[in-house]
C-alpha positions in Angstrom: 14.5 -148.5 135.8 15.6 -149.8 139.2 16.5 -153.4 140.0 19.7 -155.2 141.0 21.8 -158.3 140.4 23.7 -159.9 143.3 26.4 -162.4 142.7 26.2 -165.3 142.4 28.7 -164.9 145.2 30.8 -167.8 144.0 31.4 -166.0 140.7 31.1 -162.3 141.8 32.1 -162.0 145.4 30.5 -159.3 147.6 32.6 -156.4 148.8 34.5 -157.0 152.1 33.4 -153.6 153.4 29.7 -154.2 152.7 27.1 -153.3 155.4 24.8 -156.2 154.4 25.0 -159.5 152.6 22.1 -160.2 150.2 20.9 -163.5 148.7 22.2 -164.4 145.3 20.0 -162.9 142.6 21.3 -163.8 139.1 20.8 -162.0 135.8 18.8 -165.0 134.5 16.4 -164.7 137.4 16.1 -161.0 136.8 15.4 -161.4 133.1 12.8 -164.1 133.8 11.0 -161.8 136.1 11.2 -158.9 133.6 9.6 -161.1 131.0 7.0 -162.5 133.3 5.9 -159.0 134.4 5.6 -158.0 130.7 8.5 -155.5 130.4 10.7 -155.1 127.4 13.8 -153.5 129.1 15.3 -152.9 132.5 17.9 -150.7 134.2 20.2 -152.5 136.6 21.7 -150.4 139.4 24.9 -151.3 141.3 24.2 -151.8 145.0 26.5 -151.1 147.8 27.1 -154.7 148.7 29.2 -155.1 145.5 31.1 -151.8 146.2 32.9 -150.5 143.1 33.3 -154.0 141.6 30.9 -153.8 138.7 31.6 -157.2 137.2 28.2 -158.7 138.0 26.4 -155.7 136.6 28.5 -155.6 133.4 28.1 -159.4 132.9 24.3 -159.0 133.1 24.3 -156.1 130.6 26.4 -158.1 128.2 24.0 -161.0 128.3 20.8 -158.8 127.9 20.8 -158.6 124.1 20.7 -154.9 124.4 17.6 -154.9 126.6 19.3 -153.7 129.8 21.2 -150.6 130.8 23.2 -150.1 133.9 24.2 -147.6 136.6 27.6 -148.4 138.0 29.5 -147.4 141.1 33.0 -146.1 140.4 36.0 -145.0 142.5 38.3 -142.0 141.9 41.0 -144.2 140.4 38.7 -145.7 137.6 40.5 -145.3 134.3 39.1 -143.7 131.2 39.5 -147.0 129.4 37.4 -148.7 132.1 34.7 -146.0 131.8 34.6 -146.5 128.0 34.4 -150.3 128.4 31.4 -149.9 130.8 29.8 -147.5 128.4 30.1 -150.0 125.6 28.4 -152.6 127.8 25.5 -150.3 128.5 26.3 -148.3 131.6 24.7 -144.9 131.4 25.2 -143.5 134.9 27.0 -143.7 138.3 25.5 -143.8 141.7 26.5 -141.7 144.7 25.1 -143.1 148.0 24.6 -140.7 151.0 22.7 -143.1 153.3 25.0 -143.5 156.2 23.8 -146.9 157.4 24.6 -148.4 154.0 27.9 -146.9 153.0 30.9 -145.1 154.4 31.0 -141.4 153.4 32.9 -140.4 150.3 34.3 -136.9 150.3 32.2 -134.6 148.0 35.2 -133.3 146.1 35.9 -136.9 145.0 32.3 -137.3 143.8 32.5 -134.0 142.0 35.6 -135.1 140.2 33.9 -138.4 139.2 30.9 -136.4 137.9 33.1 -134.2 135.8 34.8 -137.3 134.2 31.5 -139.1 133.3 29.8 -136.0 131.9 31.4 -136.2 128.5 30.1 -139.8 128.1 26.5 -138.5 128.5 26.1 -140.4 131.8 24.0 -139.1 134.7 24.4 -139.3 138.4 22.0 -141.2 140.6 21.9 -140.0 144.2 20.5 -141.9 147.2 19.8 -140.0 150.4 17.3 -139.5 153.1 14.9 -136.5 153.2 16.3 -134.9 156.3 19.7 -134.7 154.7 18.6 -132.7 151.6 19.4 -129.3 153.0 23.1 -130.1 153.6 23.3 -131.8 150.2 21.4 -129.2 148.2 24.4 -127.2 147.0 26.3 -130.3 146.0 23.5 -131.8 144.0 22.7 -128.5 142.2 26.3 -128.0 141.2 26.6 -131.4 139.4 27.3 -131.0 135.7 25.0 -133.9 134.6 21.4 -135.0 134.8 20.7 -136.0 138.5 18.3 -138.9 139.2 17.1 -139.1 142.8 16.4 -142.6 144.2 13.0 -143.4 145.8 11.7 -139.8 145.9 14.4 -138.7 148.3 13.0 -141.0 150.9 10.3 -138.8 152.3 8.7 -139.5 155.7 5.2 -140.4 154.5 3.9 -139.9 158.0 4.2 -136.2 157.3 1.6 -134.5 155.0 2.3 -134.5 151.3 1.9 -130.7 151.4 4.3 -130.3 154.3 7.6 -128.5 154.3 9.9 -131.6 153.9 8.3 -132.8 150.7 7.9 -129.2 149.5 11.6 -128.8 149.7 12.1 -131.8 147.3 9.5 -130.5 144.9 11.3 -127.1 144.9 14.6 -128.9 144.1 13.0 -130.4 141.0 11.1 -127.2 140.1 14.2 -125.0 140.2 16.6 -127.5 138.6 15.2 -129.1 135.4 18.1 -131.5 135.3 16.8 -133.3 138.4 14.7 -136.4 137.9 13.1 -138.7 140.5 12.4 -142.4 140.7 8.9 -143.0 142.1 10.1 -146.3 143.5 10.1 -148.3 146.7 6.8 -147.7 148.4 7.5 -150.9 150.3 10.5 -149.1 152.0 8.7 -145.9 152.7 5.3 -147.1 153.8 4.0 -147.2 157.3 0.6 -148.6 156.3 2.3 -151.5 154.5 1.2 -154.0 151.8 -0.6 -154.7 149.6 -1.4 -151.1 148.6 1.2 -149.0 150.3 -1.6 -146.4 150.4 0.2 -143.8 152.4 2.9 -143.5 149.7 0.6 -143.0 146.8 -0.1 -139.3 147.3 3.7 -138.5 147.3 4.4 -140.5 144.1 1.3 -139.2 142.3 2.3 -135.6 143.1 5.7 -136.2 141.4 4.2 -138.0 138.4 1.7 -135.3 137.8 4.0 -132.3 138.5 7.0 -133.6 136.6 5.6 -136.1 134.1 8.7 -136.0 131.9 11.2 -136.6 134.7 10.0 -139.6 136.6 11.1 -143.2 136.4 9.7 -146.5 137.9 11.1 -149.8 139.0 10.5 -152.6 141.5 13.9 -152.7 143.3 14.0 -156.5 142.9 15.3 -158.5 144.7 14.5 -156.0 147.5 17.8 -156.2 149.4 18.0 -155.5 153.1 14.2 -155.5 153.7 13.4 -156.2 157.3 9.6 -156.2 157.5 8.2 -158.1 154.5 9.2 -159.4 151.1 7.3 -157.3 148.4 5.4 -159.0 145.6 6.7 -157.5 142.3 3.3 -158.1 140.7 1.7 -155.9 143.4 4.3 -153.2 142.7 3.2 -153.3 139.0 -0.5 -153.0 140.2 0.6 -149.9 142.1 1.6 -148.0 138.9 -1.9 -147.0 137.7 -2.6 -145.5 141.2 0.3 -143.1 140.8 0.1 -142.5 137.0 -3.6 -142.4 136.6 -3.9 -141.8 132.8 -2.5 -143.8 129.9 -0.4 -140.8 128.9 1.2 -140.5 132.3 1.8 -144.3 132.3 3.5 -144.2 129.0 5.8 -141.3 130.0 6.7 -143.1 133.3 7.2 -146.6 131.9 8.4 -146.0 128.3 9.2 -142.5 127.1 11.2 -141.2 130.0 13.5 -144.3 130.5 14.0 -144.6 126.7 15.1 -141.0 126.6 17.4 -141.2 129.5 18.9 -144.7 129.0 18.6 -145.5 125.3 
């Protein structure tokens, strides 16, 4: 439930205002990886390097034979007709990015207006932020009229204890607001101990899977844009799953039941 397509740049140019330029990562490469890893479906998330131009995403959805859904990025001036067209292609959510190094800040009243417009379509809002920013974003997130899906566990500092106050705040957000879901994704971005096991991230993801088994999602984040330290092995990221969802029932909820309910 979390991967990307980039370009090909010659066909789908990157946004001029982007903060990074990824390699080309085509829909055909993504679908080949999906099939190789043994997955039936996938959810493609619009990344900031394409801005609000969702053409590469929509193209991938239209060529997926119904096996992909999408999360778009839209601006305030998007038309209702454009939203309906994206919905028909398979888009089921929109992403709001609050990571300052990746995107310029969008006023919250604009984002709230977009959320109100997508709610009738049954779409949800995906939010990407860093753990230290949750206190100032709390009121905004909890006022959204949709399901809210948090990227990458809210990017906790895994050098802190899993029982510490920072992660406890995120657990409280999910406990008090049943419309909030979390992706237990991107151990490779959060880990200080590193590959292959990303051992220091496991307790955080496992805590979420076991506490909120019906509101967690998983994905590899392929093709891993903007990684500075190492290039993750998607097979190793699949091997990570049974360490955070330790029973067949938890694995089924994480990998099948939850994404089917939210996206299909």
